[in-house]
C-alpha positions, -999 to 999 in steps of 0.1 A, spaced: -44 149 -200 -41 177 -175 -41 163 -140 -53 183 -110 -35 176 -77 -55 184 -45 -43 180 -9 -71 164 11 -54 156 44 -22 167 62 2 161 90 9 124 88 44 112 95 43 81 74 10 76 57 6 43 39 -18 16 27 -46 35 9 -77 13 4 -108 25 -14 -139 8 -1 -167 8 -27 -194 -2 -2 -189 28 21 -174 52 -6 -145 58 18 -107 59 17 -90 41 45 -53 45 52 -28 44 80 0 65 96 27 40 104 49 63 125 19 82 139 4 48 150 -31 55 137 -58 43 113 -77 68 92 -109 72 72 -116 99 46 -151 104 32 -151 125 0 -188 133 2 -183 152 34 -145 158 32 -143 145 67 -111 128 81 -113 107 112 -87 86 130 -82 61 158 -49 56 176 -34 21 175 -6 25 200 17 4 178 32 1 143 3 -2 119 8 -7 81 -26 -18 67 -63 -14 72 -87 -35 51 -125 -39 57 -137 -75 63 -163 -88 38 -198 -91 50 -192 -76 84 -201 -40 91 -174 -18 108 -149 -47 109 -114 -45 97 -81 -64 95 -52 -42 106 -16 -50 114 -1 -44 148 37 -48 147 42 -86 142 6 -97 142 -27 -92 124 -58 -81 143 -95 -82 135 -110 -50 150 -143 -33 153 -143 4 144 -172 27 135 -150 50 115 -158 79 137 -145 73 173 -109 76 184 -107 40 196 -116 5 184 -121 -30 199 -99 -59 191 -120 -90 183 -93 -115 173 -56 -119 167 -38 -137 139 -2 -144 150 28 -140 127 57 -160 140 84 -145 118 95 -120 144 94 -92 118 70 -63 115 42 -66 90 45 -40 62 24 -36 31 -7 -57 23 -36 -61 -1 -63 -87 -8 -69 -106 -40 -104 -110 -56 -109 -142 -35 -104 -122 -3 -70 -136 6 -46 -111 22 -11 -109 7 14 -92 30 51 -91 37 74 -81 65 104 -59 72 130 -63 100 141 -31 117 176 -28 131 178 -27 169 195 7 169 167 22 147 192 28 119 173 12 90 163 -23 80 181 -56 80 186 -69 45 173 -102 32 157 -116 64 120 -109 59 92 -128 42 62 -126 19 29 -144 30 -6 -151 20 -32 -152 47 -64 -172 40 -88 -168 69 -66 -180 99 -40 -198 78 -7 -181 70 16 -195 43 50 -182 34 54 -178 -4 88 -160 -6 118 -153 17 150 -133 16 129 -101 14 142 -68 28 112 -44 26 80 -60 13 59 -34 -4 36 -28 -34 11 -53 -47 -13 -55 -77 -32 -82 -94 -41 -89 -131 -63 -120 -129 -69 -120 -167 -32 -123 -173 -27 -145 -142 -1 -122 -128 7 -107 -95 30 -76 -93 53 -72 -63 79 -48 -50 108 -54 -25 118 -18 -24 156 -18 -19 161 -41 -50 151 -13 -73 127 -32 -95 90 -40 -100 86 -78 -102 59 -101 -115 48 -136 -104 27 -161 -122 -5 -161 -102 -32 -187 -98 -63 -171 -83 -81 -203 -76 -53 -220 -57 -38 -189 -43 -2 -198 -54 25 -178 -70 57 -188 -88 83 -177 -114 92 -143 -100 111 -120 -124 118 -83 -127 98 -63 -153 109 -27 -146 141 -13 -132 143 22 -118 180 27 -125 175 20 -163 152 51 -164 173 73 -141 146 73 -115 158 83 -80 144 68 -49 126 35 -42 96 18 -57 70 16 -29 33 10 -31 14 6 -64 -20 0 -80 -33 -12 -114 -57 6 -138 -84 -10 -159 -60 -9 -189 -36 -31 -171 -10 -5 -165 7 -1 -131 10 32 -111 40 30 -88 49 55 -61 86 64 -59 96 71 -23 123 98 -22 117 106 -59 87 128 -56 67 111 -83 43 84 -95 53 64 -126 29 47 -149 44 15 -165 32 -12 -188 40 -45 -171 33 -65 -204 63 -47 -220 94 -49 -198 111 -16 -190 82 4 -205 78 38 -188 46 55 -201 41 86 -179 55 104 -149 34 124 -124 54 149 -104 43 156 -69 48 184 -43 58 158 -17 92 140 -19 81 107 -2 50 92 -19 44 58 -3 14 43 -21 -15 48 -44 -51 37 -49 -79 45 -74 -111 56 -58 -142 79 -61 -176 70 -74 -162 64 -109 -129 50 -97 -111 77 -117 -95 95 -88 -59 86 -78 -53 88 -40 -17 91 -29 -3 88 6 30 105 15 55 106 43 78 132 60 103 110 78 141 115 82 156 92 56 193 90 46 210 124 39 177 143 34 169 173 55 137 172 76 107 173 53 81 198 63 43 198 62 18 206 47 31 192 14 50 163 29 30 138 50 -2 148 31 -28 127 13 -34 138 -23 -63 133 -47 -54 135 -84 -81 139 -111 -79 143 -148 -57 114 -155 -81 98 -180 -80 63 -165 -99 43 -140 -89 16 -116 -105 -9 -92 -118 -7 -57 -100 -24 -29 -109 -60 -22 -122 -69 12 -107 -96 35 -126 -128 37 -126 -140 73 
């Protein structure tokens, strides 16, 4: 296995939420700090964006509706119409979140439910408030809280065959699993399955995805790497992919054969780190030659 790392887009501040859409053969992602949604089309290598004017952490196409997406906008979800080309979009509908905290990461399960959590920013801008955020499931217009005492809700992945959901609350330093019932959309029995400190991994677990072999690929923010782990064997580290960017934020498999790993990264001032410079930091990467395949993103059912 000799992976090839290619930089396909640059100059984001805090890129996040990569979503590979099988129908349009496009990668969608966001720049949280840059307040914009993006589309990348590998066939043309064209990158387009639209400004949101607010904190945005996810963009996911709506099933059965052309050019329609669910995005976050600070504390609420919005259904928007965007042609993927223009620099603006139209808000069609709002789904309120009454928690008072900003929506962070999110992903849909195979039934089209959106699972998403929140994070609470300190008023002075000096980080996040610990343990006051939540994790939700959104089914059409209904929002249900499934976990609380969260700090920074992040990575998600599903293994419906094993009836598991994998989940990350970044500051804890673990990757966790829930027992997951796809039909009812319920989770229970959360427990850790991988601990960064046990493997001397610096940084924070952030976004993640799952491959067709059932292994997780987890981005390590501040650690400049992606780690491949086997969630069926606790504390099992299989592989480490080193990156030219220090702050990888999330990952998604894509491409026509779903064998390309797309990685979003950031270049924000964080802790004692010096300012991270482009083009390596804040770029989007495509990695080939990993010898594995994943799954396309699931669309939101409205």
